[in-house]
Phi, psi and omega in degrees: 000131183281172178289136179271144178290144178257128175260127183245105183257133176230129173254135182238153174231103180262142182278336183228146183297327181297316178296321179298315180293320178294318179299321178302316179295317180297315181297313180298328179290342180299329183302325178255337183271338178278115184238144174229123186056037177078003183237145172299141183227352175279126184289331179183153176225132172243143182206138178190167181271162180297134177291143183308318182294338183265353185301326181296335181250007187278352180055031177091350178283130184235004177214138178230146174224148176229119176250138181248129181241148179287336184208162175296327178298319177295318179297317180296317177302314181303309186281341184250335189229336188296121180300325179294321176292320179298326176295320177297315179301314179298322179295312186284336179299128180088349180252358183272143175281338176202181182296156172278163177235128184236133174227137174238136179208163172247127182305127177083354181274125179230096178273160175298136179277131179265152180303323181289348177274351183261000000 
């Protein structure tokens, strides 16, 4: 059985439209700017703002991104060591209207839920 792709979802809540638009550009740039061993390693990035019809249920989150990684090792490198990701983190700190929300999953994977995960 091959390695399953990891989907890394981040929801953001920006207080001002300028920061939201700038963040969108930075996030989309990660696909070519995030390098591991000198090579791009993110399989794909999707990013966009909340659709008007969904705003009533968005709980204040107004930007979403989904990054796809070939392995858990790549995802861990991205969140802990990648300089391009660290630049994104530095940009969003102080510009968010509330905390970000992060979810990582493998399509079709359903592990037992532990009490500490709830």
